[in-house]
Every structure is written in C-alpha cells, then in structure tokens.
N, C-alpha and C positions, 0 to 999 in steps of 0.2 A: 317380723312384727315391727310396727311403728308405735312410738310412745308420745303421749301428750300430757303435760302437767294438768292436774285436776284439783280444783278446790271443791270440797264437799261441804254443803251447808244443810242445816235442818236435822232434827233429832233422828227421824226415821232413816234418812239417807245415810247418816254416819253410823247408826247401829247396823244397818244392812251391809255397809262397807266392811265393818269389822267381822260380821258373821260370814261374809263371802271370802274372808281371808285376805282382803285387800291390805297392802302395806300402807299404814298411816305414819307419816314422818312426824308431823306436829299437830297438836290439838289445842285449840283456843276455846276455853269454856268460861261462861259468865261467872264472875267471882260471887261466892256465897249462894249460888243456886244449888239446891239440894233435892229437887224433885226426882221422881222415879226414873224417867228416861235418862236424865243427866247422870244419875248414880250408876245406871246400867252402862252408859258410855265410859265413865271413869273406870268401872270394873273391867270392861273389855280392854281399855287402853293399858291398864296395869299388867295385863297378860302379855303385852307386846313391848317393843322398844320405843313406842310413841312418846314424844316429849310433851308433857302436859303444861299448859300455861293458863293460869286463872287471871282473866282480864276484865276490864270495865266494859260496859255496854258500848261506850263511845269507840273503844278499840275494835270491838266486833263489828260495829257499823262500818268502820274504815276497811276492815278486811273483807266484808261481805260483797259479793258480786250481784246477789239476787235481792238483797234487802230483806230477806226472810230467813235469817240464820237461826232463830229460835234459841239463842243462847249458846250455839256451838258452831264452830268452823274448823274443818280438818283439812290439812294439806296431805294429799295422797302422793305416794312416790311417783305414780304416773298412771294414766289410763291407757290400756293396751288396745290398739286397733287390730282387728283380725285381717286376714287376707280372704279373698272370695273363696279360695279352696277350703279354708277352715270352716266356712258356713256349710259347704257341701258335705264336708266330713262329719259335721254334727248330724245332718240328716241321715247319712249312711250308718253312723253308729247307732242311731235310733231305729234303723230299719224302715224309714219313712221316705216317701217321695219328697224331694226338696220343696220347701215353701219359703220364699224369700220376699222381703218387702224392700222396694227400691224407691228412693226419694229424689225427685228431680228438682233440685234447688229449693227445698223447703228452708226458709230463712229464719223462722221463729224457733228459738231453742226450746220454748215450752211445747210447741207442736212436735218437735223432734223427740223430746223426752216422752211425751204422751204416746207417740207412735211406737217407741221402743217398748214401753209398758204394755201396749196392746199386742205387739209382736210376741212378747214373752207369754202372755196369757192365752193367745190364740194358737200357740205351739209353732210359730214361725221359727225357722232355723237361723235367722239372722236378718240384719238390716244393712243395706248398701247406700252410701251417701257419696255425692261428688265432692272433690277437694275444693273446688272454687264456688263462689257465690252461694254458699249454703251454710246453715248452722252446723257447728261441730259440737263435740261433747264438752260443753261449758258447764259451769256449776248449775246454771238455770236448767239446762237439759238433764243433767244428772238428777236434780231434785224432782223435776217433773216426771222422770221415769220411775220414781219411787223405789229405787234400788235395782230396777230391771237391767240397767247397763252392766251389772256384775254377772249376769246370767245369760244375756242375749248378745252374741257377738255383733259388732258393727265394723264393717269394712269401708274404707275410703278409696274411691277410684278416680282416676284422672278423667276418664271419658265414659259416661254412663251408657251411651248408645253402643259403643264398642264392647262394653262389658255384657250388654244384653245379647249382642251377636255371639260372643264367646260362650255364653251360657246356653244359647239356643243349640249350639253344636253339642252340648252335653245333655240335650233332651228336654230342656225347660220350655214351657209356653209362657207367653207374657200377656197380661191384661192390664190396661191402664184405665184410670178413672177419668171420665170426661162426660160432660152434659150431653154431647152429641151421640153417645154410644147406644148400644142395645141395652135393654133392661138387664141388670145383673141376674135376674131370676130366669132369663131365657138362655143364659150362657152355661156351657159346661166348664166349670172351674176346678175339675178334679185333676189328679196326677201331679207331675212336677211343674210347679207354677211360680212365676214372679209377679207380684202385684206392684204396679208403678203408681205412685201418688205424686201429683204435681205441686208446683209453687202456689202459695196462698192466693196470689193475685191472678197470675197468667195460666195456671194449670200446667199440664204436661207440655213440654216444648215440642214443636213440630217434628224435629229430627228423632226424638225419643219415641213419639207417638207412632211414627212410620215404622219403627222397628217392632212394635207390639203386634201380637196376633189378633187380639180382641180389644175392643173398647167398651167398657161397661159404664152404664149410667145408673144412678141410684134414683128410684122413683121419688119425686118431690111433690108435696101436696100444698105447701104454704105459699106465701106471697114473695118471700125473698129468694134470691137467685141460687144460692149454693150453700153447701155445708163447709164448716171449718175443715182444714186438711186432716187434722188428727181424727175428727169424727168420721169423715169419709173413709179414712183408712180402717177405722174400727168396724164400720158397717160392712165394707167389702171383705175384710179379713174374716169376719164371722159368717159371711155367706160361703166363703171358701171352706171354713170349718164345718158348716152344715152339710155341704156337698161331700166333703171327705168322710163324714160319718155314714 
C-alpha cells in the first residue's frame, strides 16, 4: 500500500470520513459555528483522538485548497492507494465479474472525484489512474467524490498500457470512449470489463487505445463536440450496468 497525505474539506466529506473510520489527526472548525452538521462533526471527533482547533474564517481560508471549506478542514492521517490486485479481490469477494474504470491522464481533480463517485454508484470495483501527468487524490478530488474515495479503491500505476495488457491476461476486456468508435448500444459490454476514459482535451492516447478491444462512442445530438470526461464516464458506466442486468 502507498500513502498520500490528504486534506479533507467540506461538511459532508468530513462527516463521511469519520463514518468510514478514517483516521483524522487534526480538525479546524469555524469559531462560534453551531449548526447541525458542525455539531455532528464535533461529536464524531470527540469519539476519536482528533485534535480540535476552533479558528477564524481567515485561518480556514489559508488552510483550504479548494476554497470551499464550509467552515471545516480536516487533516487525515493519509489516503491509502490500493494495488490493482486489491481491485480484483473486491470483485472476487462480491462474486462479480470485474468492472474497473481506468483514467488516461485525466487532469482535473473535480473530474477525478466525480468519476470515483460514479464508479461507486455504478458498482465498479475500483479506479486505476497513472502516476504521471494526471490528477491525484487531492482535497478537491476528495470533495468532488462526495465521500466515495473511502469506499471505492483507487490504484496508481506507472504504465497504463502495460496494466491493460496484464489485466487482459486475467480475462478482462477493454473498451475506451472515443468519438470515432461504434455506438455503445451496438457493443457487448458484459463480463469482466475495463472502461477507459481519456484526457479532457486529447481523449485516450494512441498507445492505450491500441490496447483496447473495443472503442465506444456516445450518440451526440447537439452542436458542441464532446461531453465532459466525468459525464462520458457516467454514461458509459451505466450502459455497462444496464447490460449486466
């Protein structure tokens, strides 16, 4: 397991972190704030060894990475990255064919967080991201995931194309999202599958695309060219859910 420090911001994200059993080292809360969610957070914190600090709004603004702290910033011990084998083990324990979402250099932490949230709700067994040139699990990604990062494992790999090859040997098929592909409604997306979503600007890289078994396009009716990466991931993930049912 590899660890990365994590700042957690926003009331729901902090409450979810406590409920998921995350170790919170320090908690910074807006002085004299007494509303329901803040009281819940203080109550949860008092059950643990978290150090409580009541501070000014200016101090919270300094600590905040997202600018959207809602009166609370928490320092978590660390966020734990999974290994790819851990993701396959989750599928095995659930008695389901593996369903993984792989991100090819998605750079926006909000997109990363939103995709982890979708992965959780669509029943994917984990998300795989590359180590370089991509968003990691920052405070912004954690907040956008609405607490899903505590339930859906994320693995970081050095080489996405090589990881796809290794997973193919374990029986997974791979489909990537691309405008040039076949309509997603014409493809068989059942069984053990990896869904590959590309970078916000350039899409899936040539090398990764060549490793995929299928290329899926989402039918477009409007005038603009493409969907946001996290929306495309949601649409395709739920077509996989529909076919699995």
